[in-house]
C-alpha positions in Angstrom: 0.0 0.0 0.0 2.0 2.9 -1.3 0.0 5.9 -0.3 -2.2 4.5 2.5 -3.4 7.0 5.0 -4.2 5.9 8.6 -7.9 6.0 8.2 -7.7 3.5 5.3 -5.5 1.2 7.3 -7.8 1.3 10.3 -10.8 0.6 8.0 -9.0 -2.5 6.6 -8.2 -3.7 10.2 -11.8 -3.2 11.4 -13.1 -5.0 8.3 -10.8 -8.0 9.0 -11.9 -8.0 12.6 -15.6 -8.1 11.6 -14.8 -11.0 9.2 -13.2 -12.8 12.1 -16.2 -12.3 14.4 -18.6 -13.5 11.7 -16.3 -16.4 10.9 -16.3 -17.4 14.5 -20.1 -17.2 14.5 -20.3 -19.4 11.4 -18.0 -22.1 13.0 -19.2 -22.2 16.6 -22.7 -20.8 16.4 -21.9 -18.5 19.3 -22.2 -14.7 18.9 -20.6 -12.5 21.4 -23.0 -9.6 21.7 -20.6 -7.4 23.6 -17.9 -7.8 20.9 -20.5 -7.2 18.2 -21.6 -4.0 20.0 -18.0 -2.7 20.1 -17.6 -3.6 16.4 -20.8 -1.7 15.5 -19.6 1.4 17.4 -16.2 1.3 15.7 -17.9 0.9 12.3 -20.2 3.8 13.0 -17.2 6.0 13.8 -15.4 4.9 10.7 -18.4 5.7 8.5 -18.6 9.2 10.1 -14.9 9.8 9.6 -15.0 8.7 6.0 -18.1 10.9 5.2 -16.5 13.9 6.9 -13.3 13.4 4.9 -15.4 13.2 1.7 -17.1 16.5 2.6 -13.7 18.1 3.2 -12.4 17.0 -0.1 -15.6 18.3 -1.9 -15.1 21.8 -0.2 -11.5 21.9 -1.3 -12.4 21.1 -4.9 -11.2 17.6 -4.7 -7.6 18.4 -3.8 -6.0 15.9 -1.5 -3.2 18.1 -0.4 -0.4 15.9 -1.7 
């Protein structure tokens, strides 16, 4: 990943974590509701951060500053 910013890396890590949680559910049939709640909160924060970043780029005329 040549030009990966921290938000993209964090999004990939959270996505892999969500896949692990769903994979565990598929194998064992047990769903940890506490862990699922934490994942939902993190995903909500990521969606908010990504949408704010998109708005900022639109205000700047699409310039990414690099």
